[in-house]
N, C-alpha and C positions, 0 to 999 in steps of 0.2 A: 504493502499500498502504500501511495504518497505522502501522505500526512504520520507516517511512521517514522521515527526517529532512528536515521541508520550510519552509519560510519562514510558513506556513500557520498554524502553532499547532496542528495537528492531529496529531502524528507519532507519539502511539499512541493506542490505541484505548479509555485511558481520559482521558485526552484531549480527543478527539473527543467520546464522554459527556460530560462536563465541558461543552464550550460547549453539545452538543444540551441538554441540563437546562435551560441558563440561558434558552436561546433559550425551553423550555417554560415558565419559571418566567416570564418577562417575557411570553408571550402571556396567560400562569393570570389575571398582573395585569390585564391590559389588559379582559383579558374580568371581570374581579373587580369596574371600576371602573363606578362609574351612570356614562352620559350625560344632556345637556340638550342635546335636540335644538334649540333656541331659545328653548322655550315659561317656563324656567328650571323644570321641575320633569323633577327623577331620573327616570331609566328605567333598572333593570337587565338586564345583557346577556339573560336568558332574554327577559324584554319585548322587547326589544327584537327578537328573533329573531324572539319569535310573530310579532308587528309585522309585518315582513318579509316572513314566510311568506304573513300575510293580505293583505296585497300583492297579492304574487307570484301568487297560487293563491286570488282574490276567489272564486272555484264549488266550493271544496274543503268538506267538514265541518270541524268541531272533531276529528273525525277522524282523519279525511288529514294533518291539519297537526302532529299528535298524530305522523304517522307522517315525514313529512319530518324535523320535528325529532328525533325517533330518541328522543319520551319519551312518558308513557302521556299516555291522555286528560286523568287525574282530574291529574295536574299541567298538561296546557293550561286544564283546566276551571276552574284557581286561578288560572294566572296572568291568564288572562280575567277574572274577577273584580277583580283588580289593574287593569288595564288599563279596564275598562269603570269605575270609582271613578276612577280621570283622566282619566274619556271620553277613554280615545285608539280604543274602539271600543268596540260593540255587541255581542249576542247577537241573532237573529235568525232566525224558520221561514219556509223557503219556505212558497206556495202550498198545500194540504192535503199538508204532511210537517210533522208537528205533531213527528215523533220526531228527524229528522238535524235538526242544529244546526248553523247558518254564523257566520260573525262579518265584520264589517263596518267599515271604516276609517273613523274620522270627521276632521273636516277636520285637529284635532288628531293621530291617527294615521296621515294622510297626507303632515302635517309630517313627525313623526315614521320613515314610509317612506323618503319624499324624501331626508331628513337621512342613513338609513344609509345607500342604496343609494351618493347622493354619498361618503360617509366611505365605502364599499370598492373603485368606483371609482380613485378617490384613490390609496388602497393597493396595491391591486390591480396599478394602473397603473406603479406604482412597480415591485411586482417583478417583472412583463414586463418593464419595461428592464431590470433586473438581468439578469435572464434571461437577454436577447438579447442578449447578449453575447460570454454561453456558445456555442461554434460544438453542431450539433444532437446530436452524439457527444457531447458533455459533458450538454446536459441529460438526455438517454436517460440518462446513468450517473447522475443527479445524480436523476431520477423514480426507476432502477434501486435505488438506495439507500434515496430515504425507503419505497418498497415493504417493501423489506428490512426497516428499521424497524417501519411498520404490524406486519409478524407477526411480529414481536419483541416488540409490543409484546400484541397479540395473547393472546400465548402467555403472560404475565409472570403471569395471573390461575393459572395450572397449577403456572409456576415458583414463585412465592411458597407455595404448600400444599406442595409437595415439597420447600423447604427449610423451615419451621416442620416438619412432618414426621418431616425428618431430626438437626434440634435438639432435637425432645420423646423422636427414640430413643434419643441420646446426652446426652440429662440426669445430672447422678449421679440412681443411685438406679433408672435404667434400665435393664430388660438384654435 
């Protein structure tokens, strides 16, 4: 229970949320930091993630890659332009299909892809080792909490809208 005193510093819902917010903020800071994949060129998160998708799904169109990333085709197109200029990928059309655009990693793109996969392998391995220290029922419980948090986050836009409406309704001069 969150309201029970524990040694882990999460003895109230507010302290739990403070810790969770701190973790999200740290993750956001990591995502904001451009990375050098070994050639001295800085790549932003959206660029490295598109390179990752292009490396993992080389036979998929730009539209399909946009879907994998959960972003618009326009956003992918803009990122592709930047990465073409930097020399990480190139646009291609398959024979007989001038409408569908695919992207191919260049040698620099392959290096960036390899760097990104190695980075995630190292981080994910560390997380997996930490999680493995817990018993199966505890891991299931952690996943249950994370899924519940996801549901709450999915509902946040509606919650914000309702609170704003309530505040506006209660402003002086509003009856």
